[in-house]
HTML snippet that shows the backbone in 3Dmol.js (N, CA, C, O; Angstrom):
<script src="https://3Dmol.org/build/3Dmol-min.js"></script>
<div id="view" style="width:600px;height:400px;position:relative"></div>
<script>
const pdb = `
ATOM      1  N   UNK A   1      13.383 -27.573  49.310  1.00  0.00           N
ATOM      2  CA  UNK A   1      13.262 -29.017  49.366  1.00  0.00           C
ATOM      3  C   UNK A   1      12.724 -29.379  50.709  1.00  0.00           C
ATOM      4  O   UNK A   1      13.102 -28.733  51.686  1.00  0.00           O
ATOM      5  N   UNK A   2      11.922 -30.298  50.831  1.00  0.00           N
ATOM      6  CA  UNK A   2      11.444 -30.802  52.127  1.00  0.00           C
ATOM      7  C   UNK A   2      12.106 -32.112  52.405  1.00  0.00           C
ATOM      8  O   UNK A   2      12.359 -32.919  51.511  1.00  0.00           O
ATOM      9  N   UNK A   3      12.375 -32.301  53.647  1.00  0.00           N
ATOM     10  CA  UNK A   3      13.004 -33.596  54.176  1.00  0.00           C
ATOM     11  C   UNK A   3      12.553 -33.896  55.546  1.00  0.00           C
ATOM     12  O   UNK A   3      12.012 -32.997  56.189  1.00  0.00           O
ATOM     13  N   UNK A   4      12.723 -35.101  56.076  1.00  0.00           N
ATOM     14  CA  UNK A   4      12.306 -35.511  57.311  1.00  0.00           C
ATOM     15  C   UNK A   4      13.534 -35.861  58.119  1.00  0.00           C
ATOM     16  O   UNK A   4      14.388 -36.592  57.615  1.00  0.00           O
ATOM     17  N   UNK A   5      13.672 -35.392  59.322  1.00  0.00           N
ATOM     18  CA  UNK A   5      14.804 -35.679  60.152  1.00  0.00           C
ATOM     19  C   UNK A   5      14.176 -36.096  61.517  1.00  0.00           C
ATOM     20  O   UNK A   5      13.257 -35.459  62.031  1.00  0.00           O
ATOM     21  N   UNK A   6      14.723 -37.187  62.057  1.00  0.00           N
ATOM     22  CA  UNK A   6      14.292 -37.627  63.456  1.00  0.00           C
ATOM     23  C   UNK A   6      15.242 -37.087  64.422  1.00  0.00           C
ATOM     24  O   UNK A   6      16.418 -37.453  64.422  1.00  0.00           O
ATOM     25  N   UNK A   7      14.764 -36.207  65.270  1.00  0.00           N
ATOM     26  CA  UNK A   7      15.408 -35.495  66.358  1.00  0.00           C
ATOM     27  C   UNK A   7      14.964 -36.030  67.710  1.00  0.00           C
ATOM     28  O   UNK A   7      13.786 -35.887  68.037  1.00  0.00           O
ATOM     29  N   UNK A   8      15.775 -36.601  68.469  1.00  0.00           N
ATOM     30  CA  UNK A   8      15.352 -37.123  69.819  1.00  0.00           C
ATOM     31  C   UNK A   8      14.589 -36.077  70.550  1.00  0.00           C
ATOM     32  O   UNK A   8      14.903 -34.892  70.444  1.00  0.00           O
ATOM     33  N   UNK A   9      13.538 -36.499  71.332  1.00  0.00           N
ATOM     34  CA  UNK A   9      12.655 -35.487  72.015  1.00  0.00           C
ATOM     35  C   UNK A   9      13.434 -34.542  72.901  1.00  0.00           C
ATOM     36  O   UNK A   9      13.206 -33.338  72.779  1.00  0.00           O
ATOM     37  N   UNK A  10      14.322 -34.954  73.772  1.00  0.00           N
ATOM     38  CA  UNK A  10      15.034 -34.017  74.660  1.00  0.00           C
ATOM     39  C   UNK A  10      15.783 -33.043  73.906  1.00  0.00           C
ATOM     40  O   UNK A  10      15.834 -31.893  74.341  1.00  0.00           O
ATOM     41  N   UNK A  11      16.415 -33.370  72.757  1.00  0.00           N
ATOM     42  CA  UNK A  11      17.180 -32.443  71.940  1.00  0.00           C
ATOM     43  C   UNK A  11      16.186 -31.449  71.188  1.00  0.00           C
ATOM     44  O   UNK A  11      16.474 -30.263  71.028  1.00  0.00           O
ATOM     45  N   UNK A  12      15.072 -31.980  70.768  1.00  0.00           N
ATOM     46  CA  UNK A  12      14.185 -31.050  70.083  1.00  0.00           C
ATOM     47  C   UNK A  12      13.536 -30.043  71.088  1.00  0.00           C
ATOM     48  O   UNK A  12      13.275 -28.893  70.734  1.00  0.00           O
ATOM     49  N   UNK A  13      13.281 -30.507  72.360  1.00  0.00           N
ATOM     50  CA  UNK A  13      12.748 -29.494  73.331  1.00  0.00           C
ATOM     51  C   UNK A  13      13.809 -28.501  73.574  1.00  0.00           C
ATOM     52  O   UNK A  13      13.462 -27.328  73.717  1.00  0.00           O
ATOM     53  N   UNK A  14      15.070 -28.819  73.639  1.00  0.00           N
ATOM     54  CA  UNK A  14      16.148 -27.838  73.802  1.00  0.00           C
ATOM     55  C   UNK A  14      16.222 -26.842  72.686  1.00  0.00           C
ATOM     56  O   UNK A  14      16.345 -25.632  72.874  1.00  0.00           O
ATOM     57  N   UNK A  15      16.135 -27.464  71.421  1.00  0.00           N
ATOM     58  CA  UNK A  15      16.180 -26.662  70.203  1.00  0.00           C
ATOM     59  C   UNK A  15      14.951 -25.698  70.165  1.00  0.00           C
ATOM     60  O   UNK A  15      15.122 -24.536  69.796  1.00  0.00           O
ATOM     61  N   UNK A  16      13.733 -26.143  70.531  1.00  0.00           N
ATOM     62  CA  UNK A  16      12.578 -25.278  70.507  1.00  0.00           C
ATOM     63  C   UNK A  16      12.693 -24.211  71.586  1.00  0.00           C
ATOM     64  O   UNK A  16      12.265 -23.079  71.362  1.00  0.00           O
ATOM     65  N   UNK A  17      13.203 -24.500  72.642  1.00  0.00           N
ATOM     66  CA  UNK A  17      13.404 -23.576  73.787  1.00  0.00           C
ATOM     67  C   UNK A  17      14.368 -22.440  73.364  1.00  0.00           C
ATOM     68  O   UNK A  17      14.096 -21.252  73.535  1.00  0.00           O
ATOM     69  N   UNK A  18      15.526 -22.895  72.794  1.00  0.00           N
ATOM     70  CA  UNK A  18      16.479 -21.941  72.285  1.00  0.00           C
ATOM     71  C   UNK A  18      15.890 -20.996  71.152  1.00  0.00           C
ATOM     72  O   UNK A  18      16.119 -19.787  71.142  1.00  0.00           O
ATOM     73  N   UNK A  19      15.168 -21.594  70.267  1.00  0.00           N
ATOM     74  CA  UNK A  19      14.486 -20.804  69.184  1.00  0.00           C
ATOM     75  C   UNK A  19      13.649 -19.798  69.803  1.00  0.00           C
ATOM     76  O   UNK A  19      13.675 -18.656  69.343  1.00  0.00           O
ATOM     77  N   UNK A  20      12.878 -20.092  70.831  1.00  0.00           N
ATOM     78  CA  UNK A  20      11.927 -19.193  71.444  1.00  0.00           C
ATOM     79  C   UNK A  20      12.670 -18.081  72.124  1.00  0.00           C
ATOM     80  O   UNK A  20      12.301 -16.912  72.019  1.00  0.00           O
ATOM     81  N   UNK A  21      13.737 -18.454  72.835  1.00  0.00           N
ATOM     82  CA  UNK A  21      14.548 -17.405  73.548  1.00  0.00           C
ATOM     83  C   UNK A  21      15.198 -16.393  72.583  1.00  0.00           C
ATOM     84  O   UNK A  21      15.405 -15.223  72.906  1.00  0.00           O
ATOM     85  N   UNK A  22      15.508 -16.916  71.374  1.00  0.00           N
ATOM     86  CA  UNK A  22      16.179 -16.023  70.440  1.00  0.00           C
ATOM     87  C   UNK A  22      15.087 -15.344  69.507  1.00  0.00           C
ATOM     88  O   UNK A  22      15.463 -14.504  68.689  1.00  0.00           O
ATOM     89  N   UNK A  23      13.839 -15.662  69.599  1.00  0.00           N
ATOM     90  CA  UNK A  23      12.786 -15.104  68.832  1.00  0.00           C
ATOM     91  C   UNK A  23      12.893 -15.516  67.335  1.00  0.00           C
ATOM     92  O   UNK A  23      12.621 -14.764  66.399  1.00  0.00           O
ATOM     93  N   UNK A  24      13.343 -16.858  67.218  1.00  0.00           N
ATOM     94  CA  UNK A  24      13.532 -17.439  65.819  1.00  0.00           C
ATOM     95  C   UNK A  24      12.652 -18.683  65.871  1.00  0.00           C
ATOM     96  O   UNK A  24      12.137 -19.127  66.896  1.00  0.00           O
ATOM     97  N   UNK A  25      12.536 -19.212  64.594  1.00  0.00           N
ATOM     98  CA  UNK A  25      11.764 -20.479  64.493  1.00  0.00           C
ATOM     99  C   UNK A  25      12.761 -21.608  64.547  1.00  0.00           C
ATOM    100  O   UNK A  25      13.953 -21.394  64.330  1.00  0.00           O
ATOM    101  N   UNK A  26      12.306 -22.780  64.826  1.00  0.00           N
ATOM    102  CA  UNK A  26      13.119 -24.002  64.858  1.00  0.00           C
ATOM    103  C   UNK A  26      13.765 -24.236  63.541  1.00  0.00           C
ATOM    104  O   UNK A  26      14.916 -24.670  63.484  1.00  0.00           O
ATOM    105  N   UNK A  27      13.060 -23.961  62.469  1.00  0.00           N
ATOM    106  CA  UNK A  27      13.501 -24.086  61.088  1.00  0.00           C
ATOM    107  C   UNK A  27      14.758 -23.232  60.803  1.00  0.00           C
ATOM    108  O   UNK A  27      15.699 -23.655  60.131  1.00  0.00           O
ATOM    109  N   UNK A  28      14.710 -21.965  61.377  1.00  0.00           N
ATOM    110  CA  UNK A  28      15.788 -21.032  61.153  1.00  0.00           C
ATOM    111  C   UNK A  28      17.069 -21.598  61.903  1.00  0.00           C
ATOM    112  O   UNK A  28      18.180 -21.533  61.377  1.00  0.00           O
ATOM    113  N   UNK A  29      16.873 -22.122  63.081  1.00  0.00           N
ATOM    114  CA  UNK A  29      18.012 -22.604  63.874  1.00  0.00           C
ATOM    115  C   UNK A  29      18.634 -23.891  63.092  1.00  0.00           C
ATOM    116  O   UNK A  29      19.850 -24.056  62.986  1.00  0.00           O
ATOM    117  N   UNK A  30      17.801 -24.658  62.634  1.00  0.00           N
ATOM    118  CA  UNK A  30      18.217 -25.934  61.875  1.00  0.00           C
ATOM    119  C   UNK A  30      19.076 -25.514  60.706  1.00  0.00           C
ATOM    120  O   UNK A  30      20.183 -26.009  60.497  1.00  0.00           O
ATOM    121  N   UNK A  31      18.498 -24.536  59.918  1.00  0.00           N
ATOM    122  CA  UNK A  31      19.182 -24.027  58.691  1.00  0.00           C
ATOM    123  C   UNK A  31      20.464 -23.408  59.056  1.00  0.00           C
ATOM    124  O   UNK A  31      21.454 -23.694  58.382  1.00  0.00           O
ATOM    125  N   UNK A  32      20.569 -22.537  60.114  1.00  0.00           N
ATOM    126  CA  UNK A  32      21.744 -22.065  60.558  1.00  0.00           C
ATOM    127  C   UNK A  32      22.778 -23.054  60.977  1.00  0.00           C
ATOM    128  O   UNK A  32      23.960 -22.830  60.715  1.00  0.00           O
ATOM    129  N   UNK A  33      22.422 -24.106  61.594  1.00  0.00           N
ATOM    130  CA  UNK A  33      23.298 -25.213  61.971  1.00  0.00           C
ATOM    131  C   UNK A  33      23.814 -25.863  60.702  1.00  0.00           C
ATOM    132  O   UNK A  33      25.010 -26.140  60.610  1.00  0.00           O
ATOM    133  N   UNK A  34      22.992 -26.109  59.753  1.00  0.00           N
ATOM    134  CA  UNK A  34      23.314 -26.887  58.515  1.00  0.00           C
ATOM    135  C   UNK A  34      24.371 -25.988  57.720  1.00  0.00           C
ATOM    136  O   UNK A  34      25.412 -26.466  57.268  1.00  0.00           O
ATOM    137  N   UNK A  35      24.024 -24.688  57.592  1.00  0.00           N
ATOM    138  CA  UNK A  35      24.890 -23.700  56.924  1.00  0.00           C
ATOM    139  C   UNK A  35      26.289 -23.673  57.614  1.00  0.00           C
ATOM    140  O   UNK A  35      27.335 -23.672  56.963  1.00  0.00           O
ATOM    141  N   UNK A  36      26.240 -23.651  58.894  1.00  0.00           N
ATOM    142  CA  UNK A  36      27.462 -23.608  59.650  1.00  0.00           C
ATOM    143  C   UNK A  36      28.410 -24.839  59.369  1.00  0.00           C
ATOM    144  O   UNK A  36      29.629 -24.717  59.250  1.00  0.00           O
ATOM    145  N   UNK A  37      27.798 -25.919  59.285  1.00  0.00           N
ATOM    146  CA  UNK A  37      28.510 -27.187  58.914  1.00  0.00           C
ATOM    147  C   UNK A  37      29.102 -27.083  57.450  1.00  0.00           C
ATOM    148  O   UNK A  37      30.250 -27.445  57.191  1.00  0.00           O
ATOM    149  N   UNK A  38      28.266 -26.580  56.555  1.00  0.00           N
ATOM    150  CA  UNK A  38      28.687 -26.535  55.168  1.00  0.00           C
ATOM    151  C   UNK A  38      29.557 -25.388  54.816  1.00  0.00           C
ATOM    152  O   UNK A  38      30.458 -25.542  53.992  1.00  0.00           O
ATOM    153  N   UNK A  39      29.335 -24.211  55.410  1.00  0.00           N
ATOM    154  CA  UNK A  39      30.106 -23.034  55.176  1.00  0.00           C
ATOM    155  C   UNK A  39      30.712 -22.455  56.441  1.00  0.00           C
ATOM    156  O   UNK A  39      30.177 -21.526  57.046  1.00  0.00           O
ATOM    157  N   UNK A  40      31.867 -23.042  56.831  1.00  0.00           N
ATOM    158  CA  UNK A  40      32.436 -22.319  58.087  1.00  0.00           C
ATOM    159  C   UNK A  40      32.676 -20.865  57.871  1.00  0.00           C
ATOM    160  O   UNK A  40      32.882 -20.424  56.740  1.00  0.00           O
ATOM    161  N   UNK A  41      32.652 -20.110  58.937  1.00  0.00           N
ATOM    162  CA  UNK A  41      32.926 -18.657  58.863  1.00  0.00           C
ATOM    163  C   UNK A  41      34.188 -18.333  58.125  1.00  0.00           C
ATOM    164  O   UNK A  41      35.190 -19.024  58.312  1.00  0.00           O
ATOM    165  N   UNK A  42      34.196 -17.277  57.261  1.00  0.00           N
ATOM    166  CA  UNK A  42      35.359 -16.838  56.549  1.00  0.00           C
ATOM    167  C   UNK A  42      36.275 -16.162  57.634  1.00  0.00           C
ATOM    168  O   UNK A  42      35.882 -15.819  58.749  1.00  0.00           O
ATOM    169  N   UNK A  43      37.481 -16.028  57.176  1.00  0.00           N
ATOM    170  CA  UNK A  43      38.498 -15.286  58.051  1.00  0.00           C
ATOM    171  C   UNK A  43      38.133 -13.843  58.290  1.00  0.00           C
ATOM    172  O   UNK A  43      38.325 -13.310  59.383  1.00  0.00           O
ATOM    173  N   UNK A  44      37.584 -13.190  57.215  1.00  0.00           N
ATOM    174  CA  UNK A  44      37.146 -11.866  57.380  1.00  0.00           C
ATOM    175  C   UNK A  44      36.106 -11.584  58.437  1.00  0.00           C
ATOM    176  O   UNK A  44      36.190 -10.569  59.129  1.00  0.00           O
ATOM    177  N   UNK A  45      35.092 -12.487  58.585  1.00  0.00           N
ATOM    178  CA  UNK A  45      34.158 -12.445  59.637  1.00  0.00           C
ATOM    179  C   UNK A  45      34.745 -12.641  61.012  1.00  0.00           C
ATOM    180  O   UNK A  45      34.370 -11.971  61.974  1.00  0.00           O
ATOM    181  N   UNK A  46      35.718 -13.619  61.088  1.00  0.00           N
ATOM    182  CA  UNK A  46      36.366 -13.815  62.352  1.00  0.00           C
ATOM    183  C   UNK A  46      37.171 -12.532  62.830  1.00  0.00           C
ATOM    184  O   UNK A  46      37.137 -12.197  64.015  1.00  0.00           O
ATOM    185  N   UNK A  47      37.884 -11.832  61.899  1.00  0.00           N
ATOM    186  CA  UNK A  47      38.579 -10.648  62.229  1.00  0.00           C
ATOM    187  C   UNK A  47      37.651  -9.556  62.716  1.00  0.00           C
ATOM    188  O   UNK A  47      37.938  -8.832  63.670  1.00  0.00           O
ATOM    189  N   UNK A  48      36.519  -9.465  62.020  1.00  0.00           N
ATOM    190  CA  UNK A  48      35.531  -8.426  62.359  1.00  0.00           C
ATOM    191  C   UNK A  48      35.033  -8.564  63.722  1.00  0.00           C
ATOM    192  O   UNK A  48      34.932  -7.579  64.453  1.00  0.00           O
ATOM    193  N   UNK A  49      34.686  -9.858  64.136  1.00  0.00           N
ATOM    194  CA  UNK A  49      34.131 -10.050  65.503  1.00  0.00           C
ATOM    195  C   UNK A  49      35.217  -9.874  66.473  1.00  0.00           C
ATOM    196  O   UNK A  49      34.865  -9.481  67.585  1.00  0.00           O
ATOM    197  N   UNK A  50      36.466 -10.085  66.278  1.00  0.00           N
ATOM    198  CA  UNK A  50      37.583  -9.866  67.173  1.00  0.00           C
ATOM    199  C   UNK A  50      37.736  -8.310  67.332  1.00  0.00           C
ATOM    200  O   UNK A  50      38.059  -7.836  68.421  1.00  0.00           O
ATOM    201  N   UNK A  51      37.512  -7.558  66.286  1.00  0.00           N
ATOM    202  CA  UNK A  51      37.745  -6.101  66.441  1.00  0.00           C
ATOM    203  C   UNK A  51      36.672  -5.428  67.227  1.00  0.00           C
ATOM    204  O   UNK A  51      36.905  -4.320  67.711  1.00  0.00           O
ATOM    205  N   UNK A  52      35.497  -6.016  67.397  1.00  0.00           N
ATOM    206  CA  UNK A  52      34.472  -5.373  68.222  1.00  0.00           C
ATOM    207  C   UNK A  52      34.736  -5.352  69.702  1.00  0.00           C
ATOM    208  O   UNK A  52      34.210  -4.494  70.411  1.00  0.00           O
ATOM    209  N   UNK A  53      35.564  -6.302  70.200  1.00  0.00           N
ATOM    210  CA  UNK A  53      35.895  -6.383  71.549  1.00  0.00           C
ATOM    211  C   UNK A  53      36.994  -5.378  71.864  1.00  0.00           C
ATOM    212  O   UNK A  53      38.058  -5.336  71.246  1.00  0.00           O
ATOM    213  N   UNK A  54      36.654  -4.552  72.894  1.00  0.00           N
ATOM    214  CA  UNK A  54      37.664  -3.602  73.376  1.00  0.00           C
ATOM    215  C   UNK A  54      37.812  -3.791  74.915  1.00  0.00           C
ATOM    216  O   UNK A  54      36.894  -3.462  75.667  1.00  0.00           O
ATOM    217  N   UNK A  55      38.897  -4.288  75.344  1.00  0.00           N
ATOM    218  CA  UNK A  55      39.217  -4.477  76.663  1.00  0.00           C
ATOM    219  C   UNK A  55      39.961  -3.304  77.263  1.00  0.00           C
ATOM    220  O   UNK A  55      40.803  -2.701  76.597  1.00  0.00           O
ATOM    221  N   UNK A  56      39.668  -2.970  78.507  1.00  0.00           N
ATOM    222  CA  UNK A  56      40.442  -1.920  79.085  1.00  0.00           C
ATOM    223  C   UNK A  56      41.889  -2.390  79.444  1.00  0.00           C
ATOM    224  O   UNK A  56      42.067  -3.355  80.187  1.00  0.00           O
ATOM    225  N   UNK A  57      42.891  -1.696  78.910  1.00  0.00           N
ATOM    226  CA  UNK A  57      44.279  -2.089  79.060  1.00  0.00           C
ATOM    227  C   UNK A  57      44.857  -1.304  80.202  1.00  0.00           C
ATOM    228  O   UNK A  57      44.751  -0.077  80.198  1.00  0.00           O
ATOM    229  N   UNK A  58      45.459  -1.931  81.173  1.00  0.00           N
ATOM    230  CA  UNK A  58      46.056  -1.229  82.321  1.00  0.00           C
ATOM    231  C   UNK A  58      47.528  -1.521  82.170  1.00  0.00           C
ATOM    232  O   UNK A  58      47.954  -2.666  82.022  1.00  0.00           O
ATOM    233  N   UNK A  59      48.323  -0.399  82.214  1.00  0.00           N
ATOM    234  CA  UNK A  59      49.759  -0.504  82.066  1.00  0.00           C
ATOM    235  C   UNK A  59      50.316  -0.828  83.452  1.00  0.00           C
ATOM    236  O   UNK A  59      49.812  -0.382  84.482  1.00  0.00           O
ATOM    237  N   UNK A  60      51.411  -1.650  83.420  1.00  0.00           N
ATOM    238  CA  UNK A  60      52.059  -1.993  84.650  1.00  0.00           C
ATOM    239  C   UNK A  60      53.566  -1.993  84.428  1.00  0.00           C
ATOM    240  O   UNK A  60      54.076  -2.410  83.389  1.00  0.00           O
ATOM    241  N   UNK A  61      54.241  -1.510  85.442  1.00  0.00           N
ATOM    242  CA  UNK A  61      55.693  -1.556  85.373  1.00  0.00           C
ATOM    243  C   UNK A  61      56.213  -2.902  85.377  1.00  0.00           C
ATOM    244  O   UNK A  61      57.268  -3.145  84.792  1.00  0.00           O
ATOM    245  N   UNK A  62      55.537  -3.841  86.015  1.00  0.00           N
ATOM    246  CA  UNK A  62      55.793  -5.215  86.072  1.00  0.00           C
ATOM    247  C   UNK A  62      54.705  -6.106  85.565  1.00  0.00           C
ATOM    248  O   UNK A  62      53.915  -6.638  86.345  1.00  0.00           O
ATOM    249  N   UNK A  63      54.645  -6.294  84.146  1.00  0.00           N
ATOM    250  CA  UNK A  63      53.554  -7.076  83.581  1.00  0.00           C
ATOM    251  C   UNK A  63      53.321  -8.437  84.332  1.00  0.00           C
ATOM    252  O   UNK A  63      54.262  -9.150  84.682  1.00  0.00           O
ATOM    253  N   UNK A  64      52.023  -8.744  84.553  1.00  0.00           N
ATOM    254  CA  UNK A  64      51.700  -9.975  85.093  1.00  0.00           C
ATOM    255  C   UNK A  64      51.662  -9.949  86.582  1.00  0.00           C
ATOM    256  O   UNK A  64      51.335 -10.962  87.200  1.00  0.00           O
ATOM    257  N   UNK A  65      52.009  -8.740  87.245  1.00  0.00           N
ATOM    258  CA  UNK A  65      52.008  -8.615  88.701  1.00  0.00           C
ATOM    259  C   UNK A  65      51.163  -7.494  89.289  1.00  0.00           C
ATOM    260  O   UNK A  65      51.346  -7.002  90.403  1.00  0.00           O
ATOM    261  N   UNK A  66      50.170  -7.126  88.375  1.00  0.00           N
ATOM    262  CA  UNK A  66      49.336  -5.883  88.732  1.00  0.00           C
ATOM    263  C   UNK A  66      48.266  -6.413  89.813  1.00  0.00           C
ATOM    264  O   UNK A  66      47.402  -7.230  89.494  1.00  0.00           O
ATOM    265  N   UNK A  67      48.380  -5.913  91.056  1.00  0.00           N
ATOM    266  CA  UNK A  67      47.441  -6.191  92.091  1.00  0.00           C
ATOM    267  C   UNK A  67      46.429  -5.108  92.167  1.00  0.00           C
ATOM    268  O   UNK A  67      46.777  -3.944  92.362  1.00  0.00           O
ATOM    269  N   UNK A  68      45.189  -5.453  92.018  1.00  0.00           N
ATOM    270  CA  UNK A  68      44.087  -4.482  91.999  1.00  0.00           C
ATOM    271  C   UNK A  68      42.979  -4.752  92.919  1.00  0.00           C
ATOM    272  O   UNK A  68      42.644  -5.923  93.094  1.00  0.00           O
ATOM    273  N   UNK A  69      42.374  -3.802  93.525  1.00  0.00           N
ATOM    274  CA  UNK A  69      41.191  -4.110  94.297  1.00  0.00           C
ATOM    275  C   UNK A  69      40.073  -3.185  93.607  1.00  0.00           C
ATOM    276  O   UNK A  69      40.411  -2.365  92.753  1.00  0.00           O
ATOM    277  N   UNK A  70      38.820  -3.327  93.974  1.00  0.00           N
ATOM    278  CA  UNK A  70      37.789  -2.593  93.303  1.00  0.00           C
ATOM    279  C   UNK A  70      38.090  -1.057  93.314  1.00  0.00           C
ATOM    280  O   UNK A  70      37.922  -0.402  92.285  1.00  0.00           O
ATOM    281  N   UNK A  71      38.498  -0.525  94.380  1.00  0.00           N
ATOM    282  CA  UNK A  71      38.668   0.936  94.434  1.00  0.00           C
ATOM    283  C   UNK A  71      39.697   1.392  93.435  1.00  0.00           C
ATOM    284  O   UNK A  71      39.533   2.431  92.796  1.00  0.00           O
ATOM    285  N   UNK A  72      40.789   0.601  93.290  1.00  0.00           N
ATOM    286  CA  UNK A  72      41.799   0.993  92.362  1.00  0.00           C
ATOM    287  C   UNK A  72      41.350   0.870  90.967  1.00  0.00           C
ATOM    288  O   UNK A  72      41.715   1.691  90.125  1.00  0.00           O
ATOM    289  N   UNK A  73      40.530  -0.172  90.664  1.00  0.00           N
ATOM    290  CA  UNK A  73      39.924  -0.383  89.327  1.00  0.00           C
ATOM    291  C   UNK A  73      39.049   0.848  88.983  1.00  0.00           C
ATOM    292  O   UNK A  73      39.154   1.338  87.858  1.00  0.00           O
ATOM    293  N   UNK A  74      38.215   1.361  89.864  1.00  0.00           N
ATOM    294  CA  UNK A  74      37.403   2.476  89.621  1.00  0.00           C
ATOM    295  C   UNK A  74      38.249   3.764  89.353  1.00  0.00           C
ATOM    296  O   UNK A  74      37.818   4.667  88.636  1.00  0.00           O
ATOM    297  N   UNK A  75      39.425   3.808  89.937  1.00  0.00           N
ATOM    298  CA  UNK A  75      40.260   4.938  89.730  1.00  0.00           C
ATOM    299  C   UNK A  75      40.933   4.927  88.322  1.00  0.00           C
ATOM    300  O   UNK A  75      41.130   5.964  87.689  1.00  0.00           O
ATOM    301  N   UNK A  76      41.264   3.720  87.887  1.00  0.00           N
ATOM    302  CA  UNK A  76      42.030   3.510  86.658  1.00  0.00           C
ATOM    303  C   UNK A  76      41.032   3.651  85.436  1.00  0.00           C
ATOM    304  O   UNK A  76      41.397   4.203  84.397  1.00  0.00           O
ATOM    305  N   UNK A  77      39.838   3.162  85.588  1.00  0.00           N
ATOM    306  CA  UNK A  77      38.899   3.122  84.438  1.00  0.00           C
ATOM    307  C   UNK A  77      37.781   4.121  84.684  1.00  0.00           C
ATOM    308  O   UNK A  77      37.086   4.044  85.697  1.00  0.00           O
ATOM    309  N   UNK A  78      37.615   5.018  83.802  1.00  0.00           N
ATOM    310  CA  UNK A  78      36.648   6.032  83.939  1.00  0.00           C
ATOM    311  C   UNK A  78      35.200   5.522  83.784  1.00  0.00           C
ATOM    312  O   UNK A  78      34.626   5.454  82.697  1.00  0.00           O
ATOM    313  N   UNK A  79      34.659   5.168  84.973  1.00  0.00           N
ATOM    314  CA  UNK A  79      33.230   4.659  84.890  1.00  0.00           C
ATOM    315  C   UNK A  79      32.329   5.999  85.040  1.00  0.00           C
ATOM    316  O   UNK A  79      32.669   6.966  85.721  1.00  0.00           O
ATOM    317  N   UNK A  80      31.198   5.909  84.340  1.00  0.00           N
ATOM    318  CA  UNK A  80      30.214   7.007  84.456  1.00  0.00           C
ATOM    319  C   UNK A  80      29.680   7.199  85.819  1.00  0.00           C
ATOM    320  O   UNK A  80      28.853   8.085  86.039  1.00  0.00           O
TER     321      UNK A  80
END
`;
const viewer = $3Dmol.createViewer("view");
viewer.addModel(pdb, "pdb");
viewer.setStyle({}, {cartoon: {color: "spectrum"}});
viewer.zoomTo();
viewer.render();
</script>
């Protein structure tokens, strides 16, 4: 279905710029936004995105009081 939407010029320029940076069309971004409003992400998708992040965990004898400098961080985390 076709429809007409008035988007203020500054907002449209920002939208067009974002679309270009992502290699998408303005239409794709608009549809993604509309779908996001109508179908919020499911709980399973939220859990999946959380599982992808892996932070380096550093153990401390006194949690919350770990004082580190760059040299100590490089010693604790195996950087290539």
